[in-house]
mmCIF file of the N, C-alpha and C atoms, coordinates in Angstrom:
data_MODEL
# 
_entry.id   MODEL 
# 
loop_
_atom_site.group_PDB 
_atom_site.id 
_atom_site.type_symbol 
_atom_site.label_atom_id 
_atom_site.label_alt_id 
_atom_site.label_comp_id 
_atom_site.label_asym_id 
_atom_site.label_entity_id 
_atom_site.label_seq_id 
_atom_site.pdbx_PDB_ins_code 
_atom_site.Cartn_x 
_atom_site.Cartn_y 
_atom_site.Cartn_z 
_atom_site.occupancy 
_atom_site.B_iso_or_equiv 
_atom_site.pdbx_formal_charge 
_atom_site.auth_seq_id 
_atom_site.auth_comp_id 
_atom_site.auth_asym_id 
_atom_site.auth_atom_id 
_atom_site.pdbx_PDB_model_num 
ATOM 1   N N  . MET A 1 1  ? 80.221  106.580 97.605  1.00 0.00 ? 1  MET A N  1 
ATOM 2   C CA . MET A 1 1  ? 80.279  106.654 99.057  1.00 0.00 ? 1  MET A CA 1 
ATOM 3   C C  . MET A 1 1  ? 80.871  107.993 99.459  1.00 0.00 ? 1  MET A C  1 
ATOM 4   N N  . THR A 1 2  ? 80.180  108.739 100.310 1.00 0.00 ? 2  THR A N  1 
ATOM 5   C CA . THR A 1 2  ? 80.675  110.037 100.740 1.00 0.00 ? 2  THR A CA 1 
ATOM 6   C C  . THR A 1 2  ? 81.213  109.945 102.158 1.00 0.00 ? 2  THR A C  1 
ATOM 7   N N  . ALA A 1 3  ? 82.272  110.675 102.403 1.00 0.00 ? 3  ALA A N  1 
ATOM 8   C CA . ALA A 1 3  ? 82.871  110.686 103.731 1.00 0.00 ? 3  ALA A CA 1 
ATOM 9   C C  . ALA A 1 3  ? 82.015  111.541 104.660 1.00 0.00 ? 3  ALA A C  1 
ATOM 10  N N  . GLU A 1 4  ? 82.027  111.195 105.914 1.00 0.00 ? 4  GLU A N  1 
ATOM 11  C CA . GLU A 1 4  ? 81.298  111.969 106.909 1.00 0.00 ? 4  GLU A CA 1 
ATOM 12  C C  . GLU A 1 4  ? 82.034  113.277 107.162 1.00 0.00 ? 4  GLU A C  1 
ATOM 13  N N  . ALA A 1 5  ? 81.283  114.357 107.282 1.00 0.00 ? 5  ALA A N  1 
ATOM 14  C CA . ALA A 1 5  ? 81.889  115.673 107.526 1.00 0.00 ? 5  ALA A CA 1 
ATOM 15  C C  . ALA A 1 5  ? 82.506  115.699 108.924 1.00 0.00 ? 5  ALA A C  1 
ATOM 16  N N  . PRO A 1 6  ? 83.650  116.367 109.058 1.00 0.00 ? 6  PRO A N  1 
ATOM 17  C CA . PRO A 1 6  ? 84.268  116.457 110.382 1.00 0.00 ? 6  PRO A CA 1 
ATOM 18  C C  . PRO A 1 6  ? 83.426  117.341 111.306 1.00 0.00 ? 6  PRO A C  1 
ATOM 19  N N  . PRO A 1 7  ? 83.517  117.119 112.620 1.00 0.00 ? 7  PRO A N  1 
ATOM 20  C CA . PRO A 1 7  ? 82.752  117.932 113.560 1.00 0.00 ? 7  PRO A CA 1 
ATOM 21  C C  . PRO A 1 7  ? 83.165  119.403 113.493 1.00 0.00 ? 7  PRO A C  1 
ATOM 22  N N  . VAL A 1 8  ? 82.167  120.279 113.482 1.00 0.00 ? 8  VAL A N  1 
ATOM 23  C CA . VAL A 1 8  ? 82.373  121.729 113.524 1.00 0.00 ? 8  VAL A CA 1 
ATOM 24  C C  . VAL A 1 8  ? 81.450  122.270 114.605 1.00 0.00 ? 8  VAL A C  1 
ATOM 25  N N  . TRP A 1 9  ? 81.990  123.141 115.484 1.00 0.00 ? 9  TRP A N  1 
ATOM 26  C CA . TRP A 1 9  ? 81.169  123.731 116.532 1.00 0.00 ? 9  TRP A CA 1 
ATOM 27  C C  . TRP A 1 9  ? 81.690  125.127 116.846 1.00 0.00 ? 9  TRP A C  1 
ATOM 28  N N  . ASN A 1 10 ? 80.802  125.936 117.437 1.00 0.00 ? 10 ASN A N  1 
ATOM 29  C CA . ASN A 1 10 ? 81.161  127.300 117.823 1.00 0.00 ? 10 ASN A CA 1 
ATOM 30  C C  . ASN A 1 10 ? 81.378  127.359 119.319 1.00 0.00 ? 10 ASN A C  1 
ATOM 31  N N  . SER A 1 11 ? 82.367  128.154 119.711 1.00 0.00 ? 11 SER A N  1 
ATOM 32  C CA . SER A 1 11 ? 82.705  128.354 121.107 1.00 0.00 ? 11 SER A CA 1 
ATOM 33  C C  . SER A 1 11 ? 83.076  129.822 121.285 1.00 0.00 ? 11 SER A C  1 
ATOM 34  N N  . ALA A 1 12 ? 83.300  130.236 122.510 1.00 0.00 ? 12 ALA A N  1 
ATOM 35  C CA . ALA A 1 12 ? 83.644  131.634 122.785 1.00 0.00 ? 12 ALA A CA 1 
ATOM 36  C C  . ALA A 1 12 ? 84.928  132.061 122.067 1.00 0.00 ? 12 ALA A C  1 
ATOM 37  N N  . ASP A 1 13 ? 85.837  131.112 121.806 1.00 0.00 ? 13 ASP A N  1 
ATOM 38  C CA . ASP A 1 13 ? 87.111  131.464 121.174 1.00 0.00 ? 13 ASP A CA 1 
ATOM 39  C C  . ASP A 1 13 ? 87.096  131.299 119.658 1.00 0.00 ? 13 ASP A C  1 
ATOM 40  N N  . GLY A 1 14 ? 85.953  130.968 119.057 1.00 0.00 ? 14 GLY A N  1 
ATOM 41  C CA . GLY A 1 14 ? 85.862  130.864 117.609 1.00 0.00 ? 14 GLY A CA 1 
ATOM 42  C C  . GLY A 1 14 ? 85.139  129.607 117.161 1.00 0.00 ? 14 GLY A C  1 
ATOM 43  N N  . THR A 1 15 ? 85.193  129.368 115.867 1.00 0.00 ? 15 THR A N  1 
ATOM 44  C CA . THR A 1 15 ? 84.623  128.163 115.278 1.00 0.00 ? 15 THR A CA 1 
ATOM 45  C C  . THR A 1 15 ? 85.676  127.073 115.295 1.00 0.00 ? 15 THR A C  1 
ATOM 46  N N  . HIS A 1 16 ? 85.321  125.898 115.771 1.00 0.00 ? 16 HIS A N  1 
ATOM 47  C CA . HIS A 1 16 ? 86.259  124.773 115.849 1.00 0.00 ? 16 HIS A CA 1 
ATOM 48  C C  . HIS A 1 16 ? 85.925  123.752 114.770 1.00 0.00 ? 16 HIS A C  1 
ATOM 49  N N  . ILE A 1 17 ? 86.973  123.112 114.241 1.00 0.00 ? 17 ILE A N  1 
ATOM 50  C CA . ILE A 1 17 ? 86.810  121.980 113.342 1.00 0.00 ? 17 ILE A CA 1 
ATOM 51  C C  . ILE A 1 17 ? 87.834  120.915 113.751 1.00 0.00 ? 17 ILE A C  1 
ATOM 52  N N  . ASP A 1 18 ? 87.364  119.690 113.883 1.00 0.00 ? 18 ASP A N  1 
ATOM 53  C CA . ASP A 1 18 ? 88.231  118.583 114.300 1.00 0.00 ? 18 ASP A CA 1 
ATOM 54  C C  . ASP A 1 18 ? 88.428  117.649 113.104 1.00 0.00 ? 18 ASP A C  1 
ATOM 55  N N  . VAL A 1 19 ? 89.616  117.700 112.521 1.00 0.00 ? 19 VAL A N  1 
ATOM 56  C CA . VAL A 1 19 ? 89.916  116.886 111.343 1.00 0.00 ? 19 VAL A CA 1 
ATOM 57  C C  . VAL A 1 19 ? 90.832  115.709 111.672 1.00 0.00 ? 19 VAL A C  1 
ATOM 58  N N  . ARG A 1 20 ? 90.996  115.429 112.956 1.00 0.00 ? 20 ARG A N  1 
ATOM 59  C CA . ARG A 1 20 ? 91.815  114.278 113.355 1.00 0.00 ? 20 ARG A CA 1 
ATOM 60  C C  . ARG A 1 20 ? 91.151  113.003 112.874 1.00 0.00 ? 20 ARG A C  1 
ATOM 61  N N  . GLY A 1 21 ? 91.966  112.069 112.411 1.00 0.00 ? 21 GLY A N  1 
ATOM 62  C CA . GLY A 1 21 ? 91.464  110.789 111.963 1.00 0.00 ? 21 GLY A CA 1 
ATOM 63  C C  . GLY A 1 21 ? 91.093  110.742 110.490 1.00 0.00 ? 21 GLY A C  1 
ATOM 64  N N  . LEU A 1 22 ? 91.122  111.883 109.807 1.00 0.00 ? 22 LEU A N  1 
ATOM 65  C CA . LEU A 1 22 ? 90.821  111.901 108.376 1.00 0.00 ? 22 LEU A CA 1 
ATOM 66  C C  . LEU A 1 22 ? 92.090  111.627 107.580 1.00 0.00 ? 22 LEU A C  1 
ATOM 67  N N  . PRO A 1 23 ? 92.001  110.843 106.514 1.00 0.00 ? 23 PRO A N  1 
ATOM 68  C CA . PRO A 1 23 ? 93.183  110.593 105.690 1.00 0.00 ? 23 PRO A CA 1 
ATOM 69  C C  . PRO A 1 23 ? 93.482  111.798 104.793 1.00 0.00 ? 23 PRO A C  1 
ATOM 70  N N  . PRO A 1 24 ? 94.766  112.027 104.481 1.00 0.00 ? 24 PRO A N  1 
ATOM 71  C CA . PRO A 1 24 ? 95.101  113.119 103.565 1.00 0.00 ? 24 PRO A CA 1 
ATOM 72  C C  . PRO A 1 24 ? 94.444  112.893 102.212 1.00 0.00 ? 24 PRO A C  1 
ATOM 73  N N  . PRO A 1 25 ? 94.030  113.912 101.535 1.00 0.00 ? 25 PRO A N  1 
ATOM 74  C CA . PRO A 1 25 ? 94.106  115.343 101.849 1.00 0.00 ? 25 PRO A CA 1 
ATOM 75  C C  . PRO A 1 25 ? 92.839  115.891 102.503 1.00 0.00 ? 25 PRO A C  1 
ATOM 76  N N  . GLU A 1 26 ? 91.993  115.005 103.078 1.00 0.00 ? 26 GLU A N  1 
ATOM 77  C CA . GLU A 1 26 ? 90.704  115.436 103.620 1.00 0.00 ? 26 GLU A CA 1 
ATOM 78  C C  . GLU A 1 26 ? 90.790  116.527 104.690 1.00 0.00 ? 26 GLU A C  1 
ATOM 79  N N  . PRO A 1 27 ? 91.773  116.500 105.614 1.00 0.00 ? 27 PRO A N  1 
ATOM 80  C CA . PRO A 1 27 ? 91.832  117.599 106.585 1.00 0.00 ? 27 PRO A CA 1 
ATOM 81  C C  . PRO A 1 27 ? 91.991  118.965 105.905 1.00 0.00 ? 27 PRO A C  1 
ATOM 82  N N  . MET A 1 28 ? 92.893  119.064 104.926 1.00 0.00 ? 28 MET A N  1 
ATOM 83  C CA . MET A 1 28 ? 93.112  120.330 104.230 1.00 0.00 ? 28 MET A CA 1 
ATOM 84  C C  . MET A 1 28 ? 91.861  120.741 103.456 1.00 0.00 ? 28 MET A C  1 
ATOM 85  N N  . VAL A 1 29 ? 91.232  119.800 102.776 1.00 0.00 ? 29 VAL A N  1 
ATOM 86  C CA . VAL A 1 29 ? 90.028  120.092 102.007 1.00 0.00 ? 29 VAL A CA 1 
ATOM 87  C C  . VAL A 1 29 ? 88.916  120.602 102.920 1.00 0.00 ? 29 VAL A C  1 
ATOM 88  N N  . ALA A 1 30 ? 88.742  119.978 104.093 1.00 0.00 ? 30 ALA A N  1 
ATOM 89  C CA . ALA A 1 30 ? 87.698  120.382 105.035 1.00 0.00 ? 30 ALA A CA 1 
ATOM 90  C C  . ALA A 1 30 ? 87.950  121.782 105.582 1.00 0.00 ? 30 ALA A C  1 
ATOM 91  N N  . VAL A 1 31 ? 89.198  122.090 105.917 1.00 0.00 ? 31 VAL A N  1 
ATOM 92  C CA . VAL A 1 31 ? 89.525  123.420 106.442 1.00 0.00 ? 31 VAL A CA 1 
ATOM 93  C C  . VAL A 1 31 ? 89.309  124.480 105.369 1.00 0.00 ? 31 VAL A C  1 
ATOM 94  N N  . ILE A 1 32 ? 89.754  124.226 104.158 1.00 0.00 ? 32 ILE A N  1 
ATOM 95  C CA . ILE A 1 32 ? 89.564  125.199 103.070 1.00 0.00 ? 32 ILE A CA 1 
ATOM 96  C C  . ILE A 1 32 ? 88.074  125.421 102.803 1.00 0.00 ? 32 ILE A C  1 
ATOM 97  N N  . ALA A 1 33 ? 87.297  124.347 102.803 1.00 0.00 ? 33 ALA A N  1 
ATOM 98  C CA . ALA A 1 33 ? 85.849  124.495 102.598 1.00 0.00 ? 33 ALA A CA 1 
ATOM 99  C C  . ALA A 1 33 ? 85.236  125.357 103.695 1.00 0.00 ? 33 ALA A C  1 
ATOM 100 N N  . LEU A 1 34 ? 85.683  125.186 104.931 1.00 0.00 ? 34 LEU A N  1 
ATOM 101 C CA . LEU A 1 34 ? 85.145  125.973 106.045 1.00 0.00 ? 34 LEU A CA 1 
ATOM 102 C C  . LEU A 1 34 ? 85.508  127.448 105.923 1.00 0.00 ? 34 LEU A C  1 
ATOM 103 N N  . ILE A 1 35 ? 86.768  127.754 105.594 1.00 0.00 ? 35 ILE A N  1 
ATOM 104 C CA . ILE A 1 35 ? 87.155  129.165 105.521 1.00 0.00 ? 35 ILE A CA 1 
ATOM 105 C C  . ILE A 1 35 ? 86.520  129.872 104.331 1.00 0.00 ? 35 ILE A C  1 
ATOM 106 N N  . GLU A 1 36 ? 86.082  129.128 103.337 1.00 0.00 ? 36 GLU A N  1 
ATOM 107 C CA . GLU A 1 36 ? 85.464  129.754 102.168 1.00 0.00 ? 36 GLU A CA 1 
ATOM 108 C C  . GLU A 1 36 ? 83.957  129.948 102.320 1.00 0.00 ? 36 GLU A C  1 
ATOM 109 N N  . ARG A 1 37 ? 83.368  129.451 103.398 1.00 0.00 ? 37 ARG A N  1 
ATOM 110 C CA . ARG A 1 37 ? 81.941  129.669 103.642 1.00 0.00 ? 37 ARG A CA 1 
ATOM 111 C C  . ARG A 1 37 ? 81.728  131.105 104.121 1.00 0.00 ? 37 ARG A C  1 
ATOM 112 N N  . PRO A 1 38 ? 80.780  131.824 103.524 1.00 0.00 ? 38 PRO A N  1 
ATOM 113 C CA . PRO A 1 38 ? 80.542  133.216 103.931 1.00 0.00 ? 38 PRO A CA 1 
ATOM 114 C C  . PRO A 1 38 ? 80.155  133.360 105.404 1.00 0.00 ? 38 PRO A C  1 
ATOM 115 N N  . GLU A 1 39 ? 79.468  132.370 105.960 1.00 0.00 ? 39 GLU A N  1 
ATOM 116 C CA . GLU A 1 39 ? 79.002  132.483 107.342 1.00 0.00 ? 39 GLU A CA 1 
ATOM 117 C C  . GLU A 1 39 ? 80.062  132.140 108.381 1.00 0.00 ? 39 GLU A C  1 
ATOM 118 N N  . THR A 1 40 ? 81.229  131.673 107.943 1.00 0.00 ? 40 THR A N  1 
ATOM 119 C CA . THR A 1 40 ? 82.297  131.346 108.880 1.00 0.00 ? 40 THR A CA 1 
ATOM 120 C C  . THR A 1 40 ? 82.839  132.622 109.507 1.00 0.00 ? 40 THR A C  1 
ATOM 121 N N  . GLY A 1 41 ? 83.075  132.575 110.801 1.00 0.00 ? 41 GLY A N  1 
ATOM 122 C CA . GLY A 1 41 ? 83.599  133.741 111.510 1.00 0.00 ? 41 GLY A CA 1 
ATOM 123 C C  . GLY A 1 41 ? 85.045  134.034 111.148 1.00 0.00 ? 41 GLY A C  1 
ATOM 124 N N  . ASP A 1 42 ? 85.627  134.968 111.871 1.00 0.00 ? 42 ASP A N  1 
ATOM 125 C CA . ASP A 1 42 ? 86.987  135.425 111.594 1.00 0.00 ? 42 ASP A CA 1 
ATOM 126 C C  . ASP A 1 42 ? 88.058  134.621 112.316 1.00 0.00 ? 42 ASP A C  1 
ATOM 127 N N  . ILE A 1 43 ? 87.659  133.738 113.229 1.00 0.00 ? 43 ILE A N  1 
ATOM 128 C CA . ILE A 1 43 ? 88.628  132.907 113.960 1.00 0.00 ? 43 ILE A CA 1 
ATOM 129 C C  . ILE A 1 43 ? 88.174  131.462 113.901 1.00 0.00 ? 43 ILE A C  1 
ATOM 130 N N  . ILE A 1 44 ? 89.092  130.589 113.498 1.00 0.00 ? 44 ILE A N  1 
ATOM 131 C CA . ILE A 1 44 ? 88.827  129.152 113.433 1.00 0.00 ? 44 ILE A CA 1 
ATOM 132 C C  . ILE A 1 44 ? 89.925  128.433 114.211 1.00 0.00 ? 44 ILE A C  1 
ATOM 133 N N  . ILE A 1 45 ? 89.520  127.493 115.031 1.00 0.00 ? 45 ILE A N  1 
ATOM 134 C CA . ILE A 1 45 ? 90.462  126.640 115.750 1.00 0.00 ? 45 ILE A CA 1 
ATOM 135 C C  . ILE A 1 45 ? 90.412  125.265 115.088 1.00 0.00 ? 45 ILE A C  1 
ATOM 136 N N  . VAL A 1 46 ? 91.563  124.814 114.585 1.00 0.00 ? 46 VAL A N  1 
ATOM 137 C CA . VAL A 1 46 ? 91.646  123.533 113.881 1.00 0.00 ? 46 VAL A CA 1 
ATOM 138 C C  . VAL A 1 46 ? 92.339  122.513 114.780 1.00 0.00 ? 46 VAL A C  1 
ATOM 139 N N  . HIS A 1 47 ? 91.709  121.363 114.958 1.00 0.00 ? 47 HIS A N  1 
ATOM 140 C CA . HIS A 1 47 ? 92.255  120.269 115.756 1.00 0.00 ? 47 HIS A CA 1 
ATOM 141 C C  . HIS A 1 47 ? 92.814  119.233 114.781 1.00 0.00 ? 47 HIS A C  1 
ATOM 142 N N  . LEU A 1 48 ? 94.135  119.010 114.845 1.00 0.00 ? 48 LEU A N  1 
ATOM 143 C CA . LEU A 1 48 ? 94.835  118.141 113.898 1.00 0.00 ? 48 LEU A CA 1 
ATOM 144 C C  . LEU A 1 48 ? 95.684  117.117 114.631 1.00 0.00 ? 48 LEU A C  1 
ATOM 145 N N  . GLU A 1 49 ? 96.162  116.145 113.869 1.00 0.00 ? 49 GLU A N  1 
ATOM 146 C CA . GLU A 1 49 ? 97.085  115.153 114.422 1.00 0.00 ? 49 GLU A CA 1 
ATOM 147 C C  . GLU A 1 49 ? 98.535  115.593 114.287 1.00 0.00 ? 49 GLU A C  1 
ATOM 148 N N  . ARG A 1 50 ? 98.809  116.447 113.299 1.00 0.00 ? 50 ARG A N  1 
ATOM 149 C CA . ARG A 1 50 ? 100.193 116.897 113.053 1.00 0.00 ? 50 ARG A CA 1 
ATOM 150 C C  . ARG A 1 50 ? 100.165 118.264 112.396 1.00 0.00 ? 50 ARG A C  1 
ATOM 151 N N  . GLU A 1 51 ? 101.324 118.869 112.298 1.00 0.00 ? 51 GLU A N  1 
ATOM 152 C CA . GLU A 1 51 ? 101.436 120.184 111.668 1.00 0.00 ? 51 GLU A CA 1 
ATOM 153 C C  . GLU A 1 51 ? 101.052 120.085 110.182 1.00 0.00 ? 51 GLU A C  1 
ATOM 154 N N  . PRO A 1 52 ? 100.112 120.921 109.724 1.00 0.00 ? 52 PRO A N  1 
ATOM 155 C CA . PRO A 1 52 ? 99.622  120.821 108.344 1.00 0.00 ? 52 PRO A CA 1 
ATOM 156 C C  . PRO A 1 52 ? 100.434 121.672 107.372 1.00 0.00 ? 52 PRO A C  1 
ATOM 157 N N  . VAL A 1 53 ? 101.653 121.254 107.076 1.00 0.00 ? 53 VAL A N  1 
ATOM 158 C CA . VAL A 1 53 ? 102.568 122.076 106.281 1.00 0.00 ? 53 VAL A CA 1 
ATOM 159 C C  . VAL A 1 53 ? 102.018 122.431 104.895 1.00 0.00 ? 53 VAL A C  1 
ATOM 160 N N  . PHE A 1 54 ? 101.218 121.558 104.300 1.00 0.00 ? 54 PHE A N  1 
ATOM 161 C CA . PHE A 1 54 ? 100.673 121.853 102.972 1.00 0.00 ? 54 PHE A CA 1 
ATOM 162 C C  . PHE A 1 54 ? 99.490  122.814 103.023 1.00 0.00 ? 54 PHE A C  1 
ATOM 163 N N  . LEU A 1 55 ? 98.908  122.987 104.203 1.00 0.00 ? 55 LEU A N  1 
ATOM 164 C CA . LEU A 1 55 ? 97.786  123.918 104.372 1.00 0.00 ? 55 LEU A CA 1 
ATOM 165 C C  . LEU A 1 55 ? 98.266  125.370 104.433 1.00 0.00 ? 55 LEU A C  1 
ATOM 166 N N  . PHE A 1 56 ? 99.449  125.606 104.958 1.00 0.00 ? 56 PHE A N  1 
ATOM 167 C CA . PHE A 1 56 ? 99.925  126.976 105.172 1.00 0.00 ? 56 PHE A CA 1 
ATOM 168 C C  . PHE A 1 56 ? 99.942  127.837 103.905 1.00 0.00 ? 56 PHE A C  1 
ATOM 169 N N  . PRO A 1 57 ? 100.468 127.360 102.778 1.00 0.00 ? 57 PRO A N  1 
ATOM 170 C CA . PRO A 1 57 ? 100.425 128.196 101.566 1.00 0.00 ? 57 PRO A CA 1 
ATOM 171 C C  . PRO A 1 57 ? 98.998  128.508 101.112 1.00 0.00 ? 57 PRO A C  1 
ATOM 172 N N  . GLU A 1 58 ? 98.078  127.566 101.318 1.00 0.00 ? 58 GLU A N  1 
ATOM 173 C CA . GLU A 1 58 ? 96.676  127.792 100.952 1.00 0.00 ? 58 GLU A CA 1 
ATOM 174 C C  . GLU A 1 58 ? 96.063  128.887 101.821 1.00 0.00 ? 58 GLU A C  1 
ATOM 175 N N  . LEU A 1 59 ? 96.402  128.882 103.098 1.00 0.00 ? 59 LEU A N  1 
ATOM 176 C CA . LEU A 1 59 ? 95.905  129.924 104.001 1.00 0.00 ? 59 LEU A CA 1 
ATOM 177 C C  . LEU A 1 59 ? 96.480  131.278 103.631 1.00 0.00 ? 59 LEU A C  1 
ATOM 178 N N  . ASP A 1 60 ? 97.780  131.310 103.338 1.00 0.00 ? 60 ASP A N  1 
ATOM 179 C CA . ASP A 1 60 ? 98.434  132.566 102.919 1.00 0.00 ? 60 ASP A CA 1 
ATOM 180 C C  . ASP A 1 60 ? 97.739  133.141 101.688 1.00 0.00 ? 60 ASP A C  1 
ATOM 181 N N  . GLU A 1 61 ? 97.473  132.285 100.724 1.00 0.00 ? 61 GLU A N  1 
ATOM 182 C CA . GLU A 1 61 ? 96.851  132.707 99.469  1.00 0.00 ? 61 GLU A CA 1 
ATOM 183 C C  . GLU A 1 61 ? 95.450  133.288 99.686  1.00 0.00 ? 61 GLU A C  1 
ATOM 184 N N  . ARG A 1 62 ? 94.761  132.802 100.717 1.00 0.00 ? 62 ARG A N  1 
ATOM 185 C CA . ARG A 1 62 ? 93.385  133.236 100.989 1.00 0.00 ? 62 ARG A CA 1 
ATOM 186 C C  . ARG A 1 62 ? 93.304  134.345 102.036 1.00 0.00 ? 62 ARG A C  1 
ATOM 187 N N  . GLY A 1 63 ? 94.462  134.823 102.510 1.00 0.00 ? 63 GLY A N  1 
ATOM 188 C CA . GLY A 1 63 ? 94.482  135.941 103.450 1.00 0.00 ? 63 GLY A CA 1 
ATOM 189 C C  . GLY A 1 63 ? 94.210  135.579 104.895 1.00 0.00 ? 63 GLY A C  1 
ATOM 190 N N  . TRP A 1 64 ? 94.505  134.352 105.281 1.00 0.00 ? 64 TRP A N  1 
ATOM 191 C CA . TRP A 1 64 ? 94.328  133.932 106.673 1.00 0.00 ? 64 TRP A CA 1 
ATOM 192 C C  . TRP A 1 64 ? 95.698  133.796 107.333 1.00 0.00 ? 64 TRP A C  1 
ATOM 193 N N  . SER A 1 65 ? 95.823  134.280 108.557 1.00 0.00 ? 65 SER A N  1 
ATOM 194 C CA . SER A 1 65 ? 97.050  134.038 109.322 1.00 0.00 ? 65 SER A CA 1 
ATOM 195 C C  . SER A 1 65 ? 96.810  132.818 110.216 1.00 0.00 ? 65 SER A C  1 
ATOM 196 N N  . TYR A 1 66 ? 97.885  132.265 110.753 1.00 0.00 ? 66 TYR A N  1 
ATOM 197 C CA . TYR A 1 66 ? 97.779  131.046 111.551 1.00 0.00 ? 66 TYR A CA 1 
ATOM 198 C C  . TYR A 1 66 ? 98.867  131.031 112.599 1.00 0.00 ? 66 TYR A C  1 
ATOM 199 N N  . GLU A 1 67 ? 98.531  130.401 113.718 1.00 0.00 ? 67 GLU A N  1 
ATOM 200 C CA . GLU A 1 67 ? 99.509  130.235 114.798 1.00 0.00 ? 67 GLU A CA 1 
ATOM 201 C C  . GLU A 1 67 ? 99.165  128.985 115.584 1.00 0.00 ? 67 GLU A C  1 
ATOM 202 N N  . PRO A 1 68 ? 100.183 128.216 115.969 1.00 0.00 ? 68 PRO A N  1 
ATOM 203 C CA . PRO A 1 68 ? 99.923  127.056 116.821 1.00 0.00 ? 68 PRO A CA 1 
ATOM 204 C C  . PRO A 1 68 ? 99.522  127.531 118.212 1.00 0.00 ? 68 PRO A C  1 
ATOM 205 N N  . ILE A 1 69 ? 98.597  126.825 118.827 1.00 0.00 ? 69 ILE A N  1 
ATOM 206 C CA . ILE A 1 69 ? 98.178  127.126 120.195 1.00 0.00 ? 69 ILE A CA 1 
ATOM 207 C C  . ILE A 1 69 ? 98.176  125.831 120.989 1.00 0.00 ? 69 ILE A C  1 
ATOM 208 N N  . PRO A 1 70 ? 98.197  125.915 122.325 1.00 0.00 ? 70 PRO A N  1 
ATOM 209 C CA . PRO A 1 70 ? 98.206  124.685 123.127 1.00 0.00 ? 70 PRO A CA 1 
ATOM 210 C C  . PRO A 1 70 ? 96.966  123.836 122.859 1.00 0.00 ? 70 PRO A C  1 
ATOM 211 N N  . GLY A 1 71 ? 97.177  122.534 122.784 1.00 0.00 ? 71 GLY A N  1 
ATOM 212 C CA . GLY A 1 71 ? 96.086  121.582 122.568 1.00 0.00 ? 71 GLY A CA 1 
ATOM 213 C C  . GLY A 1 71 ? 96.207  120.419 123.525 1.00 0.00 ? 71 GLY A C  1 
ATOM 214 N N  . ASP A 1 72 ? 95.386  119.437 123.313 1.00 0.00 ? 72 ASP A N  1 
ATOM 215 C CA . ASP A 1 72 ? 95.439  118.229 124.122 1.00 0.00 ? 72 ASP A CA 1 
ATOM 216 C C  . ASP A 1 72 ? 96.716  117.447 123.804 1.00 0.00 ? 72 ASP A C  1 
ATOM 217 N N  . PRO A 1 73 ? 97.148  116.542 124.692 1.00 0.00 ? 73 PRO A N  1 
ATOM 218 C CA . PRO A 1 73 ? 98.321  115.717 124.394 1.00 0.00 ? 73 PRO A CA 1 
ATOM 219 C C  . PRO A 1 73 ? 98.128  114.948 123.083 1.00 0.00 ? 73 PRO A C  1 
ATOM 220 N N  . GLY A 1 74 ? 99.140  114.967 122.227 1.00 0.00 ? 74 GLY A N  1 
ATOM 221 C CA . GLY A 1 74 ? 99.085  114.277 120.955 1.00 0.00 ? 74 GLY A CA 1 
ATOM 222 C C  . GLY A 1 74 ? 98.311  115.006 119.875 1.00 0.00 ? 74 GLY A C  1 
ATOM 223 N N  . GLU A 1 75 ? 97.930  116.237 120.150 1.00 0.00 ? 75 GLU A N  1 
ATOM 224 C CA . GLU A 1 75 ? 97.154  117.030 119.196 1.00 0.00 ? 75 GLU A CA 1 
ATOM 225 C C  . GLU A 1 75 ? 97.956  118.251 118.764 1.00 0.00 ? 75 GLU A C  1 
ATOM 226 N N  . PHE A 1 76 ? 97.822  118.617 117.504 1.00 0.00 ? 76 PHE A N  1 
ATOM 227 C CA . PHE A 1 76 ? 98.374  119.883 117.009 1.00 0.00 ? 76 PHE A CA 1 
ATOM 228 C C  . PHE A 1 76 ? 97.171  120.791 116.800 1.00 0.00 ? 76 PHE A C  1 
ATOM 229 N N  . ARG A 1 77 ? 97.129  121.907 117.509 1.00 0.00 ? 77 ARG A N  1 
ATOM 230 C CA . ARG A 1 77 ? 95.999  122.833 117.422 1.00 0.00 ? 77 ARG A CA 1 
ATOM 231 C C  . ARG A 1 77 ? 96.473  124.130 116.791 1.00 0.00 ? 77 ARG A C  1 
ATOM 232 N N  . LEU A 1 78 ? 95.671  124.649 115.906 1.00 0.00 ? 78 LEU A N  1 
ATOM 233 C CA . LEU A 1 78 ? 96.043  125.820 115.120 1.00 0.00 ? 78 LEU A CA 1 
ATOM 234 C C  . LEU A 1 78 ? 94.912  126.842 115.174 1.00 0.00 ? 78 LEU A C  1 
ATOM 235 N N  . ARG A 1 79 ? 95.272  128.116 115.442 1.00 0.00 ? 79 ARG A N  1 
ATOM 236 C CA . ARG A 1 79 ? 94.291  129.208 115.383 1.00 0.00 ? 79 ARG A CA 1 
ATOM 237 C C  . ARG A 1 79 ? 94.465  129.935 114.058 1.00 0.00 ? 79 ARG A C  1 
ATOM 238 N N  . LEU A 1 80 ? 93.382  130.000 113.280 1.00 0.00 ? 80 LEU A N  1 
ATOM 239 C CA . LEU A 1 80 ? 93.375  130.724 112.022 1.00 0.00 ? 80 LEU A CA 1 
ATOM 240 C C  . LEU A 1 80 ? 92.621  132.032 112.226 1.00 0.00 ? 80 LEU A C  1 
ATOM 241 N N  . THR A 1 81 ? 93.155  133.126 111.669 1.00 0.00 ? 81 THR A N  1 
ATOM 242 C CA . THR A 1 81 ? 92.510  134.434 111.774 1.00 0.00 ? 81 THR A CA 1 
ATOM 243 C C  . THR A 1 81 ? 92.373  135.035 110.400 1.00 0.00 ? 81 THR A C  1 
ATOM 244 N N  . ARG A 1 82 ? 91.145  135.439 110.062 1.00 0.00 ? 82 ARG A N  1 
ATOM 245 C CA . ARG A 1 82 ? 90.874  136.008 108.748 1.00 0.00 ? 82 ARG A CA 1 
ATOM 246 C C  . ARG A 1 82 ? 91.478  137.418 108.648 1.00 0.00 ? 82 ARG A C  1 
ATOM 247 N N  . GLY A 1 83 ? 92.167  137.657 107.532 1.00 0.00 ? 83 GLY A N  1 
ATOM 248 C CA . GLY A 1 83 ? 92.634  138.992 107.201 1.00 0.00 ? 83 GLY A CA 1 
ATOM 249 C C  . GLY A 1 83 ? 93.658  139.594 108.115 1.00 0.00 ? 83 GLY A C  1 
ATOM 250 N N  . ALA A 1 84 ? 94.316  138.800 108.917 1.00 0.00 ? 84 ALA A N  1 
ATOM 251 C CA . ALA A 1 84 ? 95.317  139.357 109.840 1.00 0.00 ? 84 ALA A CA 1 
ATOM 252 C C  . ALA A 1 84 ? 96.712  139.299 109.218 1.00 0.00 ? 84 ALA A C  1 
# 
């Protein structure tokens, strides 16, 4: 049985991925898979339920910077930037 891929869409502010509702470690796995795709842009907005503390070292290792940005109530939103 394979899990359904989280929603990914493009917007003026970057590529978005919504990993809310996925059990650990699926949110981290989905984000890493997205940043490793050659066609992924330089900015990704991640929609999460909580701060992804285990994702940060993985992003550092791959050369992505990250910063929390305002999101919907009850959401932790993170902007990832390639090579910054």
